Backbone as JSON, one array per atom type, in Angstrom:
{
  "sequence": "MAAELHVELVAADRSVWSGEATLVVARTTSGDIGVMPGHQPLLGVLESGPVTIRTSEGGTVVAAVHGGFLSFADNKLSLLAEIAELADEIDAQRAERALERAKAGEDDAAERRADVRLRAVAVR",
  "N": [[-3.54, -16.53, 21.25], [-2.46, -14.2, 18.89], [-2.09, -10.64, 19.04], [-4.23, -8.55, 17.12], [-5.07, -6.31, 14.41], [-7.67, -4.65, 12.68], [-7.81, -4.24, 9.21], [-8.52, -2.11, 6.53], [-8.17, -1.63, 3.21], [-8.78, 0.63, 0.83], [-9.54, 1.78, -2.38], [-10.25, 4.56, -4.57], [-12.11, 3.54, -6.34], [-12.84, 0.98, -5.46], [-13.04, -1.65, -2.95], [-10.07, -2.91, -1.83], [-8.61, -4.67, -0.12], [-9.41, -6.42, 2.86], [-9.19, -7.32, 6.23], [-7.73, -9.18, 9.0], [-4.72, -8.31, 10.67], [-1.26, -8.37, 11.74], [0.73, -6.56, 11.43], [1.28, -3.58, 9.61], [2.92, -1.9, 7.07], [3.58, 1.22, 5.72], [4.17, 3.98, 3.47], [4.41, 7.3, 4.37], [4.0, 10.92, 4.26], [5.65, 11.67, 6.27], [7.51, 9.72, 6.38], [8.37, 6.17, 6.36], [6.08, 4.03, 8.04], [5.25, 1.77, 10.59], [2.5, -0.06, 11.67], [1.11, -1.56, 14.4], [-0.97, -3.76, 16.41], [-2.55, -1.92, 19.02], [-1.24, 0.45, 18.58], [-0.62, 3.99, 18.86], [-3.3, 6.31, 18.27], [-3.54, 7.66, 14.97], [-3.21, 9.85, 12.13], [-2.44, 10.13, 8.8], [-0.81, 11.18, 5.75], [-0.69, 9.4, 2.82], [2.08, 8.48, 0.84], [3.14, 7.69, -2.5], [3.86, 4.32, -2.83], [4.86, 0.94, -1.89], [2.58, -0.94, 0.13], [2.74, -3.03, 2.84], [1.22, -5.78, 4.26], [1.06, -7.81, 7.0], [-0.57, -10.64, 7.48], [-2.88, -12.08, 9.86], [-2.87, -14.81, 9.61], [-0.32, -15.38, 8.95], [0.53, -14.83, 6.41], [1.49, -12.63, 3.66], [0.42, -9.61, 2.29], [0.78, -7.47, -0.38], [0.55, -4.22, -1.7], [0.44, -1.8, -4.32], [0.33, 1.53, -3.75], [-0.99, 4.71, -4.42], [-0.94, 7.72, -3.27], [-3.23, 9.29, -0.9], [-4.82, 8.67, 2.3], [-4.22, 7.6, 5.69], [-5.62, 6.19, 8.61], [-5.68, 5.43, 12.07], [-7.28, 4.0, 14.77], [-8.66, 2.64, 17.74], [-7.78, 0.0, 17.23], [-8.25, -0.3, 14.51], [-7.29, 0.06, 11.24], [-7.44, 2.2, 8.58], [-6.83, 2.54, 5.22], [-7.03, 4.8, 2.82], [-6.87, 5.11, -0.38], [-5.94, 6.9, -3.36], [-5.36, 5.47, -5.68], [-4.99, 1.99, -5.78], [-3.45, -1.17, -6.02], [-3.31, -4.66, -5.74], [-0.32, -6.53, -5.43], [-0.4, -9.01, -6.68], [-2.14, -8.55, -8.74], [-0.8, -7.09, -10.58], [0.76, -6.8, -13.69], [3.92, -7.47, -14.33], [5.59, -7.2, -16.61], [4.12, -5.45, -18.19], [4.13, -3.22, -16.51], [6.87, -2.66, -16.55], [7.19, -1.89, -19.23], [5.59, 0.4, -19.2], [7.07, 1.98, -17.47], [9.4, 2.38, -19.0], [8.28, 3.82, -21.17], [7.41, 6.11, -19.79], [9.82, 7.17, -18.86], [11.06, 7.77, -21.32], [9.3, 9.66, -22.28], [9.6, 11.6, -20.44], [7.82, 11.82, -18.26], [7.24, 12.42, -15.17], [5.32, 11.78, -13.16], [4.0, 9.48, -14.18], [6.2, 7.84, -14.32], [6.84, 7.52, -11.58], [4.51, 6.13, -10.73], [4.7, 3.72, -12.22], [7.14, 2.77, -11.23], [6.52, 2.33, -8.51], [4.62, 0.3, -8.79], [6.25, -1.75, -9.81], [8.0, -2.09, -7.64], [6.23, -3.04, -5.72], [5.54, -5.52, -6.81], [8.03, -6.75, -6.65], [8.36, -7.0, -3.9], [6.39, -8.79, -3.08]],
  "CA": [[-3.85, -15.81, 20.03], [-1.67, -12.98, 18.75], [-2.86, -9.4, 18.92], [-4.56, -8.24, 15.74], [-5.76, -5.08, 14.08], [-8.49, -4.8, 11.49], [-7.3, -3.38, 8.15], [-9.33, -1.86, 5.34], [-7.46, -0.92, 2.15], [-9.82, 1.03, -0.1], [-9.18, 2.73, -3.44], [-11.38, 5.41, -4.94], [-13.09, 2.8, -7.14], [-13.18, -0.35, -4.95], [-12.39, -2.17, -1.76], [-8.94, -3.68, -2.34], [-8.34, -5.76, 0.81], [-9.93, -6.23, 4.2], [-8.93, -8.48, 7.06], [-7.0, -9.03, 10.25], [-3.28, -8.27, 10.46], [-0.41, -8.15, 12.91], [1.61, -5.44, 11.12], [1.12, -2.93, 8.31], [3.98, -0.92, 6.81], [3.18, 2.11, 4.63], [4.96, 5.2, 3.33], [3.66, 8.54, 4.56], [4.81, 12.11, 4.01], [6.6, 11.76, 7.38], [8.4, 8.58, 6.28], [7.73, 4.86, 6.49], [5.5, 3.81, 9.36], [4.72, 0.45, 10.87], [1.38, 0.01, 12.6], [0.82, -2.85, 15.03], [-2.08, -3.64, 17.36], [-2.28, -1.08, 20.16], [-0.52, 1.68, 18.18], [-1.29, 5.25, 19.19], [-4.13, 6.82, 17.16], [-2.78, 8.51, 14.05], [-3.76, 10.23, 10.84], [-1.3, 10.47, 7.97], [-0.98, 11.3, 4.3], [0.07, 8.36, 2.13], [2.91, 8.75, -0.33], [3.17, 6.55, -3.4], [4.79, 3.29, -2.39], [4.23, -0.33, -1.53], [2.04, -1.15, 1.47], [2.91, -4.43, 3.18], [0.32, -6.21, 5.33], [1.32, -9.15, 7.53], [-1.88, -11.12, 7.91], [-2.94, -12.88, 11.09], [-2.6, -16.21, 9.26], [1.1, -15.51, 8.66], [0.81, -14.48, 5.02], [1.83, -11.25, 3.36], [-0.3, -8.96, 1.2], [1.48, -6.25, -0.8], [-0.22, -3.42, -2.66], [1.01, -0.55, -4.8], [-0.61, 2.59, -3.36], [-0.63, 6.01, -4.97], [-1.62, 8.81, -2.6], [-4.37, 9.03, -0.05], [-4.7, 8.9, 3.74], [-4.39, 6.46, 6.58], [-6.02, 6.55, 9.97], [-5.69, 4.3, 12.98], [-7.88, 4.22, 16.08], [-9.41, 1.49, 18.25], [-7.28, -1.2, 16.55], [-8.76, -0.34, 13.13], [-6.48, 0.85, 10.32], [-8.06, 2.47, 7.29], [-5.96, 3.12, 4.2], [-7.92, 5.32, 1.8], [-5.93, 5.46, -1.44], [-6.46, 7.37, -4.64], [-5.23, 4.29, -6.53], [-4.31, 0.88, -5.09], [-3.5, -2.46, -6.71], [-2.59, -5.74, -5.09], [0.84, -6.95, -6.23], [-0.8, -10.16, -7.49], [-2.91, -8.07, -9.89], [0.07, -6.28, -11.43], [1.52, -7.45, -14.75], [5.25, -6.87, -14.21], [6.09, -6.81, -17.93], [3.39, -4.25, -18.6], [4.65, -2.12, -15.68], [8.21, -2.31, -17.06], [7.0, -1.13, -20.47], [5.07, 1.71, -18.81], [8.21, 2.72, -16.91], [10.25, 2.79, -20.13], [7.58, 4.89, -21.89], [7.39, 7.31, -18.95], [11.18, 7.75, -18.88], [11.29, 8.32, -22.66], [8.45, 10.84, -22.43], [9.9, 12.49, -19.31], [6.6, 11.98, -17.47], [7.65, 12.05, -13.81], [4.22, 11.15, -12.4], [3.83, 8.13, -14.71], [7.4, 7.09, -13.94], [6.67, 7.15, -10.17], [3.48, 5.1, -10.63], [5.24, 2.46, -12.73], [8.18, 2.34, -10.3], [5.84, 1.8, -7.32], [4.02, -0.98, -9.18], [7.33, -2.74, -9.9], [8.5, -2.37, -6.27], [5.23, -3.88, -5.04], [5.69, -6.87, -7.34], [9.29, -7.29, -6.15], [8.22, -7.3, -2.46], [5.49, -9.92, -2.84]],
  "C": [[-3.08, -14.49, 20.0], [-2.6, -11.77, 18.64], [-3.05, -9.07, 17.44], [-5.14, -6.84, 15.61], [-6.56, -5.34, 12.81], [-8.02, -3.78, 10.46], [-8.31, -3.31, 7.01], [-8.48, -1.05, 4.37], [-8.48, -0.65, 1.05], [-9.25, 2.02, -1.1], [-10.43, 3.53, -3.77], [-12.49, 4.61, -5.63], [-13.5, 1.44, -6.57], [-12.52, -0.63, -3.62], [-11.31, -3.13, -2.23], [-8.64, -4.88, -1.44], [-8.89, -5.4, 2.18], [-9.64, -7.49, 4.99], [-8.16, -8.14, 8.32], [-5.5, -9.12, 9.97], [-2.55, -8.07, 11.78], [0.51, -6.95, 12.7], [1.27, -4.9, 9.74], [2.22, -1.88, 8.2], [3.57, -0.11, 5.59], [4.1, 3.33, 4.62], [4.05, 6.41, 3.47], [4.57, 9.72, 4.24], [5.84, 12.32, 5.12], [7.63, 10.63, 7.35], [7.64, 7.28, 6.4], [7.24, 4.68, 7.92], [5.02, 2.37, 9.44], [3.63, 0.58, 11.92], [1.1, -1.41, 13.09], [-0.36, -2.66, 15.97], [-1.66, -2.78, 18.57], [-1.52, 0.21, 19.85], [-1.31, 2.9, 18.63], [-2.17, 5.67, 18.01], [-3.29, 7.73, 16.27], [-3.6, 8.79, 12.81], [-2.57, 10.66, 10.01], [-1.68, 10.55, 6.51], [-0.08, 10.26, 3.65], [0.85, 8.92, 0.96], [2.78, 7.54, -1.26], [4.24, 5.58, -2.92], [4.08, 2.0, -2.1], [3.7, -0.28, -0.1], [2.14, -2.65, 1.72], [2.05, -4.75, 4.4], [0.71, -7.63, 5.73], [0.01, -9.65, 8.12], [-1.78, -11.96, 9.18], [-2.63, -14.35, 10.84], [-1.13, -16.44, 8.92], [1.48, -15.2, 7.23], [1.17, -13.0, 4.88], [1.02, -10.78, 2.16], [0.45, -7.67, 0.89], [0.62, -5.54, -1.83], [0.6, -2.2, -3.07], [-0.04, 0.52, -4.54], [-0.08, 3.92, -3.87], [-1.48, 7.08, -4.3], [-2.79, 8.38, -1.75], [-4.07, 9.31, 1.41], [-4.75, 7.58, 4.48], [-4.8, 6.99, 7.94], [-6.06, 5.28, 10.81], [-6.29, 4.75, 14.31], [-8.64, 2.95, 16.46], [-9.07, 0.19, 17.52], [-7.88, -1.4, 15.16], [-7.92, 0.62, 12.29], [-7.21, 0.97, 9.0], [-7.03, 3.13, 6.38], [-6.87, 3.5, 3.04], [-7.05, 5.88, 0.68], [-6.64, 6.01, -2.67], [-6.47, 6.21, -5.63], [-4.51, 3.22, -5.71], [-4.53, -0.4, -5.89], [-2.74, -3.48, -5.89], [-1.45, -6.17, -6.02], [0.48, -8.11, -7.15], [-1.59, -9.76, -8.73], [-2.05, -7.36, -10.92], [0.82, -7.17, -12.43], [2.88, -6.77, -14.8], [5.79, -6.42, -15.57], [5.41, -5.54, -18.43], [3.88, -3.03, -17.8], [6.05, -1.69, -16.14], [8.11, -1.5, -18.34], [6.49, 0.28, -20.16], [6.19, 2.58, -18.24], [9.12, 3.23, -18.03], [9.61, 3.94, -20.91], [7.61, 6.19, -21.1], [8.76, 7.98, -18.94], [11.45, 8.42, -20.23], [10.49, 9.61, -22.85], [8.66, 11.87, -21.34], [8.64, 12.84, -18.53], [6.89, 11.49, -16.06], [6.57, 11.32, -13.03], [4.01, 9.7, -12.87], [5.02, 7.25, -14.34], [7.3, 6.64, -12.48], [5.65, 6.04, -10.01], [4.01, 3.75, -11.08], [6.31, 1.9, -11.78], [7.56, 1.71, -9.04], [5.23, 0.44, -7.63], [5.1, -2.07, -9.23], [7.9, -3.08, -8.52], [7.53, -3.24, -5.52], [5.34, -5.33, -5.51], [6.95, -7.52, -6.79], [9.19, -7.7, -4.68], [7.41, -8.55, -2.22], [6.26, -11.17, -2.8]]
}
């Protein structure tokens, strides 16, 4: 049996994903980080970006995450996001329209959110 870590991805309004994984890749203020079973304890600030979870069953879960924190200790990774959506929940056409509107309105924050959503869909 491969080594596993328990992952909890939680948004402010709901639990997004929970399960066993072999690898999680997320963007922090210090750069992209990969967390595997046995990683040193850590606490980090999440940047907006896709989070990729390699599940113990060999599948991949991708989520668009916008801000928050991550912590890892005792083979448990908690990702506490301000906003998080699974890539499978994202309507790519709607995200593209939101990106166009944000660019036209020069709304940098909305543009970043739409861009992250589209990158998450592209990774899945």
